[in-house]
C-alpha positions as CSV (number, residue, x, y, z in Angstrom):
1,M,0.0,0.0,0.0
2,H,1.5,3.3,-1.1
3,D,-0.4,6.5,-0.4
4,H,1.6,8.7,-2.8
5,L,3.2,7.6,-6.0
6,I,5.3,9.3,-8.7
7,I,4.6,8.0,-12.2
8,H,6.8,8.4,-15.3
9,S,5.1,7.1,-18.4
10,D,5.9,7.1,-22.1
11,G,4.4,5.6,-25.2
12,G,5.6,5.5,-28.7
13,A,5.0,4.1,-32.2
14,R,7.6,3.5,-34.8
15,G,6.2,4.9,-38.0
16,N,3.2,6.7,-36.4
17,P,1.1,4.8,-36.8
18,G,3.2,1.7,-36.5
19,P,4.3,-0.9,-34.0
20,A,3.8,0.7,-30.6
21,G,4.7,0.1,-27.0
22,I,4.3,1.7,-23.5
23,G,6.5,2.0,-20.5
24,A,6.0,3.3,-17.0
25,I,7.7,3.4,-13.7
26,L,5.8,3.9,-10.4
27,E,7.9,5.1,-7.4
28,T,7.5,6.3,-3.9
29,P,8.4,10.0,-3.4
30,D,11.7,8.9,-1.9
31,G,12.6,7.1,-5.2
32,K,11.8,3.4,-4.3
33,M,10.5,1.7,-7.4
34,V,7.3,-0.2,-6.7
35,A,6.2,-1.2,-10.2
36,E,7.2,-1.0,-13.9
37,I,5.2,-1.6,-17.0
38,S,6.5,-2.5,-20.5
39,E,3.8,-3.6,-22.9
40,F,3.6,-4.1,-26.7
41,L,0.4,-2.6,-28.1
42,G,0.4,-3.7,-31.7
43,H,-0.2,-1.1,-34.4
44,T,-1.3,2.3,-33.2
45,T,-0.3,6.0,-33.1
46,N,2.2,7.8,-30.8
47,N,-0.6,9.8,-29.1
48,Q,-2.7,6.7,-28.5
49,A,0.4,5.0,-27.0
50,E,1.0,8.0,-24.7
51,Y,-2.6,7.8,-23.5
52,R,-2.4,4.0,-23.0
53,A,0.8,4.3,-21.1
54,I,-0.6,6.7,-18.5
55,L,-3.9,4.7,-18.4
56,A,-1.9,1.6,-17.6
57,A,0.2,3.4,-14.9
58,L,-2.9,4.9,-13.2
59,T,-4.6,1.6,-13.2
60,K,-1.6,0.1,-11.5
61,A,-1.5,3.0,-9.0
62,V,-5.1,2.2,-8.1
63,D,-4.2,-1.4,-7.6
64,L,-1.4,-0.4,-5.3
65,G,-3.8,1.7,-3.2
66,A,-2.4,5.1,-4.1
67,Q,-4.4,8.1,-3.0
68,Q,-2.2,10.7,-4.6
69,V,-0.2,10.6,-7.9
70,D,2.1,12.9,-9.6
71,C,2.4,11.9,-13.3
72,Y,5.3,13.0,-15.5
73,L,5.0,12.6,-19.3
74,D,7.0,14.0,-22.1
75,S,3.9,14.4,-24.3
76,E,2.9,18.1,-24.0
77,L,-0.3,17.4,-25.9
78,V,-1.5,14.7,-23.6
79,V,-0.6,16.7,-20.4
80,K,-2.4,19.8,-21.7
81,Q,-5.4,17.7,-22.6
82,L,-5.5,16.0,-19.2
83,N,-5.1,19.3,-17.5
84,G,-8.0,20.8,-19.5
85,E,-5.9,23.3,-21.4
86,Y,-6.6,21.6,-24.8
87,K,-9.7,20.0,-26.0
88,V,-9.6,16.4,-27.1
89,K,-10.7,16.5,-30.7
90,N,-9.4,13.2,-32.0
91,K,-12.1,10.5,-32.0
92,D,-9.6,7.8,-31.2
93,L,-8.2,9.6,-28.1
94,A,-11.5,10.7,-26.6
95,P,-12.4,7.2,-25.2
96,L,-8.9,7.0,-23.6
97,F,-9.3,10.5,-22.2
98,I,-12.6,9.5,-20.6
99,K,-11.1,6.4,-19.1
100,I,-8.3,8.4,-17.5
101,H,-10.8,11.0,-16.3
102,N,-12.8,8.3,-14.6
103,L,-9.7,6.8,-13.1
104,R,-8.7,10.2,-11.7
105,L,-11.8,10.2,-9.5
106,K,-10.3,7.2,-7.6
107,F,-7.5,9.5,-6.3
108,K,-7.7,12.3,-3.8
109,Q,-5.2,14.1,-6.0
110,A,-3.8,13.4,-9.5
111,K,-1.5,15.9,-11.2
112,F,0.0,15.7,-14.7
113,H,3.3,17.4,-15.4
114,H,5.1,17.9,-18.7
115,I,8.8,17.0,-18.7
116,L,11.5,17.0,-21.3
117,R,12.2,13.7,-23.0
118,D,15.7,13.4,-21.5
119,K,14.1,13.5,-18.0
120,N,11.9,10.5,-19.0
121,K,14.5,8.0,-20.1
122,A,13.5,5.1,-17.9
123,A,9.9,5.1,-19.1
124,D,11.1,5.6,-22.7
125,R,13.5,2.6,-22.3
126,L,10.6,0.4,-21.2
127,A,8.4,1.6,-24.1
128,N,11.2,0.8,-26.6
129,L,11.8,-2.6,-25.1
130,A,8.1,-3.3,-25.6
131,M,8.3,-2.2,-29.2
132,D,11.4,-4.4,-29.7
133,R,9.6,-7.4,-28.3
134,G,6.7,-6.9,-30.7
135,K,8.7,-7.0,-33.9
């Protein structure tokens, strides 16, 4: 049981759309890793992979009993959509956005932060490993 978790997530597709994978790391605020995710998605877009990565990570955080999550993503689009700064106009992203919105309600607090790609290397590595496995 972990009350507060830090999530780093990343998704990618080679070819966009193309073979896609997700990666995420869930840690305690003091840096202890409690879970990691690396999953091949099949054929999809970068943005869908980014959404599916944070969705998988939030689902895992719920399973771990987290009440508060700080999520770090290198997709500015996804962060701005999740924070309500941009509308979700893409019909394929809208259902994923709704799933994440509903998951957010399970937490006392869920924050989404944009970070630079070089600050998200561990999640990126897991996403790339997933894509490599799916070849």
